[in-house]
PAMI-331173 format. One line per field, with one value per residue (C-alpha): residue number from 1; x, y, z. Coordinates in Angstrom, 1 decimal, always signed. Example, Ala and Ser with C-alpha at 12.3 -4.5 7.8 and 13.67 -1.06 7.14 Angstrom:
BEGIN
resi [1  2];
east [+12.3  +13.7];
north [-4.5  -1.1];
up [+7.8  +7.1];
This chain:
BEGIN
resi [1  2  3  4  5  6  7  8  9  10  11  12  13  14  15  16  17  18  19  20  21  22  23  24  25  26  27  28  29  30  31  32  33  34  35  36  37  38  39  40  41  42  43  44  45  46  47  48  49  50  51  52  53  54  55  56  57  58  59  60  61  62  63  64  65  66  67  68  69  70  71  72  73  74  75  76  77  78  79  80  81  82  83  84  85  86  87  88  89  90  91  92  93  94  95  96  97  98  99  100  101  102  103  104  105  106  107  108  109  110  111  112  113  114  115  116  117  118  119  120  121  122  123  124  125  126  127  128  129  130  131  132  133  134  135  136  137  138  139  140  141  142  143  144  145  146  147  148  149  150  151  152  153  154  155  156  157  158  159  160  161  162  163  164  165  166  167  168  169  170  171  172  173  174  175  176  177  178  179  180  181  182  183  184  185  186  187  188  189  190  191  192  193  194  195  196  197  198  199  200  201  202  203  204  205  206  207  208  209  210  211  212  213  214  215  216  217  218  219  220  221  222  223  224  225  226  227  228  229  230  231  232  233  234  235  236  237  238  239  240  241  242  243  244  245  246  247  248  249  250  251  252  253  254  255  256  257  258  259  260  261  262  263  264  265  266  267  268  269  270  271  272  273  274  275  276  277  278  279  280  281  282  283  284  285  286  287  288  289  290  291  292  293  294  295  296  297  298  299  300  301  302  303  304  305  306  307  308  309  310  311  312  313  314  315  316  317  318  319  320  321  322  323  324  325  326  327  328  329  330  331  332  333  334  335  336  337  338  339  340  341  342  343  344  345  346  347  348  349  350  351  352  353  354  355  356  357  358  359  360  361  362  363  364  365  366  367  368  369  370  371  372  373  374  375  376  377  378  379  380  381  382  383];
east [+20.6  +22.9  +26.5  +29.1  +30.6  +27.6  +25.4  +25.8  +22.6  +21.9  +18.5  +16.7  +13.7  +11.4  +13.4  +14.2  +17.5  +19.2  +20.5  +24.3  +26.6  +27.0  +30.8  +30.2  +27.2  +28.9  +32.5  +31.6  +28.8  +25.9  +24.0  +23.6  +20.9  +20.3  +17.0  +15.1  +15.9  +17.2  +20.5  +22.4  +25.6  +28.1  +29.9  +30.8  +28.2  +29.3  +26.6  +27.3  +27.0  +29.5  +28.7  +25.5  +24.7  +25.2  +22.5  +22.3  +19.4  +17.9  +15.6  +13.5  +11.1  +7.7  +5.0  +7.6  +8.6  +11.7  +14.2  +14.2  +16.7  +18.7  +20.4  +23.1  +22.4  +24.2  +22.6  +21.5  +19.2  +18.5  +20.1  +17.9  +14.4  +15.8  +17.7  +14.5  +12.6  +15.3  +15.7  +12.1  +10.2  +8.8  +7.0  +9.8  +12.4  +10.3  +9.7  +13.4  +14.3  +11.7  +12.8  +16.4  +15.2  +13.0  +15.4  +18.9  +20.4  +18.3  +14.7  +13.5  +10.2  +8.1  +6.7  +9.6  +12.5  +13.6  +15.8  +14.6  +12.1  +11.0  +9.2  +5.8  +4.4  +5.6  +5.5  +4.8  +7.3  +6.7  +8.7  +10.4  +10.1  +6.6  +5.0  +4.0  +3.2  +4.1  +4.2  +7.0  +4.4  +2.5  +2.6  +3.7  +1.9  +1.7  -0.5  -3.9  -3.1  -4.3  -1.9  +1.2  +4.5  +5.9  +3.3  +4.1  +7.8  +7.1  +4.9  +7.7  +10.0  +7.6  +7.0  +10.6  +12.3  +10.2  +11.3  +7.8  +6.3  +3.1  -0.6  -2.9  -4.3  -0.9  +0.1  -3.1  -2.2  +1.4  +0.9  -2.4  -4.3  -8.0  -9.3  -8.3  -9.2  -6.4  -3.8  -5.0  -4.8  -1.3  +0.0  -1.4  +0.1  +3.5  +3.2  +2.7  +6.0  +7.9  +8.4  +11.2  +10.4  +12.7  +14.1  +16.6  +15.3  +16.6  +19.4  +21.6  +19.9  +16.4  +14.0  +10.3  +7.3  +3.7  +1.7  -1.9  -3.2  -6.6  -8.7  -9.6  -11.4  -13.4  -12.4  -9.5  -6.0  -2.9  -3.3  -7.0  -8.0  -10.3  -11.2  -7.7  -5.4  -2.5  +0.9  +4.0  +7.5  +10.9  +14.1  +17.6  +20.3  +22.8  +25.6  +24.6  +21.8  +18.7  +19.1  +16.6  +13.0  +10.0  +6.3  +3.0  -0.5  -1.7  -5.3  -4.9  -2.3  -1.9  +1.4  +0.5  +0.3  +3.4  +5.5  +4.4  +5.6  +9.0  +9.5  +8.7  +10.8  +13.8  +16.4  +16.5  +19.2  +19.0  +18.5  +14.9  +14.5  +11.0  +9.2  +7.9  +4.5  +3.5  +2.5  +6.2  +7.1  +7.7  +9.6  +11.4  +14.5  +15.7  +17.6  +14.9  +16.1  +13.1  +13.2  +10.9  +10.5  +10.2  +13.7  +15.3  +17.1  +15.4  +15.3  +16.0  +13.4  +13.0  +13.5  +14.5  +15.2  +11.9  +10.0  +11.7  +10.6  +7.0  +7.0  +8.3  +5.6  +2.8  +4.1  +4.2  +0.7  -0.7  +1.3  +1.4  -1.9  -3.9  -4.8  -7.0  -6.0  -8.2  -7.3  -7.4  -4.7  -2.7  +0.0  +0.7  +1.3  +3.6  +5.5  +6.0  +7.3  +9.8  +10.9  +11.8  +13.2  +15.5  +17.0  +17.2  +21.0  +21.1  +23.3  +21.0  +17.2  +17.5  +18.6  +15.2  +13.6  +15.7  +14.9  +11.1  +11.2  +13.2  +10.7  +7.7  +8.5  +9.2  +5.9  +2.7  -0.1  -2.4  -6.0  -7.9  -10.7  -8.3  -7.8  -11.4  -13.0  -15.3  -13.2  -13.5  -12.6  -10.5  -10.4  -11.0  -12.1  -10.6  -7.3];
north [+21.8  +20.8  +19.9  +22.2  +20.8  +18.5  +20.8  +24.4  +26.3  +28.3  +29.8  +31.6  +34.0  +31.1  +29.7  +26.3  +24.7  +24.8  +21.5  +21.3  +19.0  +15.5  +15.9  +19.2  +18.0  +15.0  +13.9  +10.7  +8.2  +8.8  +6.2  +7.2  +9.5  +10.4  +9.2  +12.4  +13.0  +16.5  +16.1  +13.9  +12.3  +11.4  +8.0  +5.2  +2.5  -0.6  -3.0  -6.5  -5.3  -2.5  +1.2  +1.4  +5.0  +8.6  +10.6  +14.2  +16.2  +18.0  +16.2  +18.5  +17.7  +16.1  +18.3  +20.8  +21.2  +19.1  +19.7  +17.0  +14.1  +13.7  +10.4  +9.3  +5.6  +2.8  -0.7  -1.1  -3.9  -6.4  -9.8  -11.8  -11.7  -11.0  -8.0  -6.8  -7.0  -5.0  -2.3  -1.6  -2.0  +1.6  +3.7  +6.3  +3.8  +2.7  +6.3  +7.2  +4.2  +5.0  +8.6  +7.5  +5.3  +7.9  +10.9  +9.4  +12.9  +14.7  +15.9  +18.1  +19.8  +18.4  +21.9  +24.3  +21.9  +23.6  +21.8  +23.6  +21.5  +20.7  +17.7  +18.8  +15.3  +11.8  +11.3  +14.8  +17.5  +21.2  +23.0  +26.1  +27.9  +27.4  +25.9  +22.8  +19.9  +16.4  +12.9  +10.5  +7.9  +10.2  +9.0  +5.5  +2.2  +3.1  +6.2  +6.1  +2.8  +2.4  -0.5  +0.5  +0.6  -1.9  -4.4  -3.4  -4.1  -7.5  -8.3  -7.3  -9.6  -12.5  -12.2  -11.8  -14.2  -17.2  -19.1  -19.7  -16.5  -16.4  -16.4  -13.8  -16.3  -17.3  -13.6  -13.0  -15.9  -15.0  -11.3  -11.7  -9.3  -8.8  -9.7  -11.6  -8.4  -6.5  -9.2  -9.5  -5.8  -5.5  -8.4  -6.9  -3.5  -5.0  -6.9  -3.6  -2.5  -5.5  -4.0  -1.5  +1.6  +1.9  -1.6  -2.9  -5.0  -8.5  -8.9  -11.4  -14.7  -14.8  -17.7  -16.8  -19.1  -19.2  -21.2  -21.5  -21.3  -22.3  -25.3  -27.9  -26.8  -29.4  -29.8  -27.3  -28.3  -26.0  -22.6  -23.5  -22.8  -19.8  -19.6  -20.1  -17.3  -17.0  -16.2  -15.3  -15.9  -14.6  -16.0  -14.5  -17.2  -16.9  -19.3  -22.9  -21.9  -19.6  -15.9  -13.1  -13.6  -11.5  -12.6  -11.2  -12.3  -11.7  -11.0  -13.3  -15.3  -12.9  -11.8  -8.2  -9.1  -11.3  -8.8  -6.0  -8.0  -8.7  -5.0  -4.1  -6.8  -7.4  -4.9  -4.4  -6.3  -9.3  -12.9  -14.0  -17.8  -19.1  -22.2  -22.7  -21.0  -19.0  -15.9  -15.5  -14.5  -10.9  -9.9  -6.6  -5.3  -8.6  -11.7  -14.3  -17.8  -19.9  -23.5  -26.4  -29.5  -31.8  -30.8  -31.7  -34.9  -37.6  -36.8  -33.1  -30.4  -26.9  -24.0  -26.0  -23.0  -21.2  -24.4  -25.0  -21.5  -22.3  -25.5  -23.7  -21.0  -23.5  -25.4  -22.2  -21.1  -24.5  -25.0  -21.6  -20.2  -23.4  -22.3  -19.6  -16.7  -14.1  -13.3  -9.5  -10.0  -12.6  -10.0  -9.0  -12.7  -13.0  -9.9  -11.5  -14.7  -12.8  -10.5  -13.5  -15.6  -12.9  -12.5  -16.2  -16.1  -13.3  -14.3  -12.6  -12.6  -9.2  -7.8  -8.7  -6.9  -3.8  -3.9  -4.2  -1.3  +0.8  +0.2  +0.7  +4.4  +4.8  +3.6  +5.6  +5.1  +2.1  +2.8  -0.2  +0.6  -0.2  -3.7  -4.9  -4.2  -7.0  -9.7  -13.1  -16.0  -19.0  -22.3  -21.7  -18.2  -14.8  -14.3];
up [+31.9  +29.0  +29.7  +28.2  +25.0  +24.1  +22.1  +21.0  +21.2  +18.1  +18.6  +15.8  +16.1  +16.7  +19.6  +17.9  +17.7  +14.3  +13.1  +12.7  +10.7  +11.9  +12.7  +14.4  +16.4  +18.0  +18.4  +20.2  +20.5  +22.7  +24.6  +28.2  +29.6  +33.1  +34.7  +34.7  +30.9  +31.6  +29.8  +27.4  +28.5  +25.9  +25.8  +23.5  +23.1  +25.1  +23.9  +22.7  +19.1  +19.6  +18.6  +16.6  +16.0  +17.1  +18.7  +19.7  +21.2  +24.1  +26.5  +28.8  +31.5  +30.7  +29.1  +27.8  +24.1  +23.2  +20.5  +17.8  +18.2  +15.0  +14.3  +11.9  +11.4  +9.7  +9.2  +12.8  +13.7  +16.4  +15.9  +18.2  +19.6  +23.1  +21.7  +20.0  +23.3  +25.1  +22.6  +21.5  +24.8  +24.7  +22.1  +22.3  +21.2  +18.3  +17.2  +17.3  +15.2  +12.6  +12.5  +11.9  +9.0  +7.5  +7.8  +7.9  +7.3  +9.8  +9.9  +7.0  +6.8  +3.9  +3.2  +3.5  +3.7  +6.9  +9.4  +12.6  +14.5  +18.0  +19.5  +20.9  +21.6  +21.7  +17.9  +16.6  +15.5  +14.9  +12.2  +13.6  +10.3  +8.8  +12.0  +10.1  +12.5  +11.4  +12.9  +12.2  +11.1  +8.7  +5.2  +6.1  +6.7  +10.4  +9.8  +11.6  +13.3  +16.8  +17.4  +19.4  +17.5  +20.0  +18.6  +15.0  +15.6  +17.0  +14.1  +11.7  +13.6  +13.5  +9.7  +8.8  +11.3  +10.3  +7.2  +6.0  +7.2  +9.3  +8.7  +10.2  +12.7  +13.8  +14.3  +16.3  +18.6  +19.1  +19.8  +21.7  +19.4  +20.1  +16.7  +13.5  +11.5  +13.2  +12.5  +8.9  +8.2  +9.8  +7.6  +4.4  +5.2  +5.8  +2.6  +0.8  +2.2  +1.0  -2.5  -2.4  -4.4  -7.5  -7.1  -9.7  -12.5  -13.2  -15.8  -17.4  -18.3  -17.0  -17.1  -17.5  -17.2  -16.0  -13.4  -12.3  -8.8  -7.5  -6.9  -9.5  -12.6  -14.5  -18.1  -18.0  -18.8  -18.6  -20.2  -21.0  -17.4  -17.1  -13.4  -12.0  -11.2  -13.6  -12.1  -14.1  -12.6  -13.7  -12.3  -12.7  -13.1  -10.3  -11.1  -10.4  -8.1  -8.3  -8.2  -7.7  -8.6  -9.6  -9.5  -10.5  -11.3  -14.9  -16.1  -19.1  -21.0  -23.9  -25.3  -24.3  -20.6  -20.6  -22.6  -20.2  -17.2  -18.9  -19.7  -16.1  -14.3  -16.7  -17.9  -21.6  -23.4  -21.1  -22.4  -21.7  -21.8  -22.3  -23.5  -27.0  -26.5  -29.5  -27.4  -26.5  -30.0  -31.0  -27.8  -28.6  -26.9  -25.5  -26.6  -26.8  -26.1  -27.0  -25.8  -27.0  -24.8  -27.7  -28.8  -25.5  -24.7  -22.6  -18.9  -19.4  -18.6  -19.7  -17.3  -14.3  -12.0  -12.6  -12.2  -8.9  -7.7  -8.8  -6.8  -3.7  -4.1  -4.3  -1.3  +0.7  -0.3  +0.6  +3.8  +5.5  +4.1  +3.6  +0.0  +1.4  -1.0  -2.5  -6.0  -5.3  -2.6  -4.5  -5.6  -2.0  -1.1  -4.2  -3.0  +0.4  -1.1  -3.3  -0.4  +1.7  -1.1  -2.4  +1.1  +2.0  +2.1  +4.7  +7.7  +10.2  +10.3  +11.8  +8.4  +7.0  +9.9  +9.1  +5.4  +6.1  +8.7  +6.2  +3.4  +5.7  +6.1  +2.4  +1.0  +1.3  +3.8  +3.3  +4.4  +5.6  +3.1  +0.2  +1.6  +2.0  -1.4  -2.7  -4.2  -5.9  -3.6  -4.6  -2.8  +0.8  +1.4  +1.9  +3.8];
């Protein structure tokens, strides 16, 4: 039975509750439910972090249809591992958190855009208008996964809270997963979510340079290497320090490949600073600042910031992943490095967890078959 003043029932022909405006739905914060989940009791959140979100909905007895819970959510995330364990100890808590991230303005049917819905299972909702049934994890990296969301949340915390990330073997040991394959697949799916759709391009003064990654190649020097993986790195100057970065592997060292990366990663009109390589010539739409090492004073080096990023990248690949990187998956490792590097100044590791969870429900599904295609192996095996 619903307490008077909490929720106004507005039933349509289909018997579903119609969503109301946020201010009209809830005049105070909700955080207390009675034990039998028959009603919602309003009250202001008294947690250590203060009020986090508003929630309104109808909770009925088990095995009966439930009305959808709509959330209005700000940047709400756990600050510590202990808080994560307390908040996301059940599948229901994880589902509600993902729903708030996926539909911050309230649920909307992907077919008819209707706002009437009811919960018919733990993670599935039924549209009251067109009867379309949908899961909160459908169309995300969590789709078709047999791993509980509670384990996914802990994996996201482990990969974002550690300064150097985590290997698949390390994740398997920490979470007690049954197989290395499961941990490997989870990490690669999470890496796909580390690229925010529609992210801003670099601007201002941007240093661009290339690097090679692989084992030793006999008789190959610098850009003459053929079997090594070629990585291009762009770094946005941020005052005296290093700003945002973008990384990607390239199929070859041609000007077409390099100019294509620059157009994709750097905003037009920016100043692009490169070395004196001849393939950098002909760059259109940018101010090209071409530097030649032989023209520098003694002790000075070209592109110091981007070279520092390359050094950190190679140290990370060698240390955390023991040089065991398949070339087919190299871009996903580069995305992980950029995701963590660009957020290195965040005051709370929980903010990285929040961003990863937010992007995990925005990118499409990642079938396992797309992760295990035959691939060339460089120095150490596939990982």
